[in-house]
VMD Tcl script that draws the C-alpha trace (Angstrom):
set ca {
  {-94.53 4.94 36.50}
  {-97.12 7.40 38.55}
  {-97.54 11.24 37.18}
  {-96.93 13.53 39.72}
  {-98.00 16.98 38.94}
  {-96.79 20.80 40.84}
  {-97.15 24.33 40.40}
  {-94.22 26.48 41.28}
  {-95.03 29.22 43.47}
  {-92.98 31.96 45.23}
  {-93.37 32.62 48.84}
  {-92.36 36.30 50.66}
  {-89.20 34.96 51.16}
  {-88.74 34.86 47.76}
  {-88.16 30.62 47.95}
  {-89.83 28.42 45.66}
  {-92.31 26.37 46.89}
  {-94.04 23.54 45.15}
  {-97.36 23.15 45.58}
  {-99.07 19.46 44.60}
  {-101.73 19.70 41.98}
  {-102.49 15.99 40.94}
  {-106.20 16.71 42.29}
  {-106.51 20.13 40.75}
  {-108.89 20.03 37.82}
  {-109.05 22.72 35.09}
  {-112.55 23.60 36.56}
  {-110.88 24.14 39.90}
  {-107.52 25.71 38.85}
  {-108.21 29.34 39.11}
  {-109.82 28.79 42.16}
  {-106.60 26.30 43.81}
  {-104.23 29.91 42.28}
  {-107.42 32.09 44.48}
  {-106.37 29.83 47.52}
  {-102.67 29.78 47.05}
  {-102.80 33.90 46.12}
  {-104.31 33.51 50.08}
  {-101.39 32.42 51.62}
  {-98.99 34.70 50.33}
  {-97.69 32.69 47.67}
  {-97.36 34.24 44.43}
  {-97.66 32.43 40.89}
  {-94.09 31.40 39.36}
  {-93.90 31.62 35.19}
  {-91.11 30.82 32.85}
  {-89.84 33.76 30.72}
  {-87.90 32.61 27.77}
  {-85.27 34.20 29.44}
  {-85.11 32.34 32.55}
  {-86.16 28.90 30.23}
  {-82.94 29.64 28.27}
  {-81.10 29.95 31.70}
  {-82.76 26.74 33.21}
  {-81.74 25.04 29.68}
  {-77.91 25.77 30.44}
  {-77.91 25.13 33.70}
  {-79.32 21.63 32.95}
  {-77.08 21.42 29.98}
  {-73.99 21.40 32.58}
  {-75.20 18.47 34.12}
  {-73.78 15.02 32.12}
  {-76.27 12.94 32.87}
  {-79.36 15.08 31.46}
  {-80.64 15.27 28.19}
  {-83.60 18.08 26.98}
  {-85.69 15.70 24.40}
  {-88.47 18.25 23.33}
  {-88.77 21.97 23.23}
  {-92.22 23.04 22.00}
  {-92.74 26.53 20.93}
  {-95.85 28.39 21.22}
  {-95.79 29.29 17.61}
  {-95.54 25.63 16.64}
  {-91.88 26.58 14.71}
  {-90.34 23.22 14.31}
  {-87.33 24.65 12.50}
  {-86.64 27.03 15.30}
  {-87.24 24.24 17.94}
  {-84.61 22.50 16.45}
  {-82.33 25.61 16.00}
  {-82.70 25.84 19.66}
  {-81.65 21.58 20.01}
  {-78.73 22.41 17.77}
  {-77.89 25.52 19.73}
  {-77.85 23.77 23.00}
  {-76.44 20.54 21.72}
  {-73.20 22.97 20.81}
  {-72.93 24.20 24.15}
  {-73.23 20.72 25.87}
  {-70.67 19.14 23.50}
  {-68.37 22.34 24.37}
  {-68.32 23.88 20.59}
  {-69.33 26.94 21.29}
  {-69.62 28.68 25.12}
  {-72.13 30.02 27.04}
  {-71.81 33.66 25.75}
  {-71.94 32.29 22.28}
  {-74.94 30.02 23.13}
  {-76.75 33.32 24.73}
  {-75.75 35.75 21.69}
  {-77.49 32.95 19.50}
  {-80.26 32.74 21.20}
  {-80.60 36.52 21.87}
  {-83.55 37.39 20.43}
  {-85.55 34.87 22.83}
  {-84.07 36.05 25.82}
  {-86.65 38.28 26.92}
  {-87.66 38.66 30.45}
  {-91.37 39.58 29.02}
  {-91.75 37.15 26.51}
  {-92.88 33.38 26.68}
  {-92.27 31.38 23.44}
  {-91.36 28.51 24.78}
  {-93.92 26.88 25.97}
  {-92.94 23.20 27.17}
  {-89.54 21.30 28.04}
  {-89.05 18.07 28.58}
  {-85.78 16.62 30.01}
  {-84.61 12.99 30.49}
  {-81.76 11.61 32.96}
  {-79.58 9.07 31.41}
  {-78.91 7.19 35.17}
  {-81.04 5.88 37.26}
  {-84.87 4.99 36.25}
  {-86.46 8.66 37.31}
  {-88.47 9.26 34.16}
  {-89.08 12.43 32.28}
  {-89.08 16.23 33.67}
  {-91.81 17.96 31.70}
  {-92.30 21.90 32.24}
  {-94.26 24.30 31.30}
  {-94.11 28.06 31.00}
  {-96.79 28.49 33.31}
  {-94.90 27.37 35.89}
  {-96.49 23.48 35.98}
  {-94.62 20.91 35.75}
  {-94.66 16.73 35.72}
  {-91.98 14.09 36.50}
  {-92.37 10.66 37.69}
  {-89.94 10.75 40.53}
  {-90.31 13.55 42.65}
  {-87.98 12.87 45.33}
  {-85.27 12.69 41.91}
  {-86.78 15.99 39.84}
  {-87.93 17.83 42.33}
  {-84.57 18.72 44.13}
  {-82.62 18.65 40.75}
  {-85.58 21.10 39.27}
  {-85.26 23.42 42.21}
  {-81.33 23.42 42.66}
  {-80.81 24.47 39.13}
  {-83.71 27.26 39.06}
  {-82.20 28.71 41.55}
  {-79.16 29.58 39.92}
  {-80.67 30.07 36.43}
  {-82.52 33.00 38.48}
  {-79.92 34.32 39.86}
}
mol new
graphics top color blue
foreach p $ca { graphics top sphere $p radius 0.5 }
foreach p [lrange $ca 0 end-1] q [lrange $ca 1 end] { graphics top cylinder $p $q radius 0.2 }
display resetview
């Protein structure tokens, strides 16, 4: 399956815009950002608070499963603890309030502790969705994942 890459931007109406970046090389990346800024688009970043809110939304979807959480400090114990808390929430062993209380130290609008998250769907053959703190995401089925990501992101961002 082909991998599709996108960068999330916000337009002046505060709507999300997904811009394909498959053809953007590392050398062209900043020129690409400048070009999008000239179109009045603002880069979107996944803060730790937003990422946790998005993961909560994903956990509400019965068919989605988080398979990887990578932190900036490479702390495997902390990644596993986050997985455990999210799974306890998904399995209804803790409430959403309890989840937020347990992850309170990570939920900050100004921090970016969570570097990368990978999600898979247990239904269909859609491959995976991987999103990064810098607003870039990759998937193998844009018709499926782009819509799912944006709808959950809109809820998480409120």
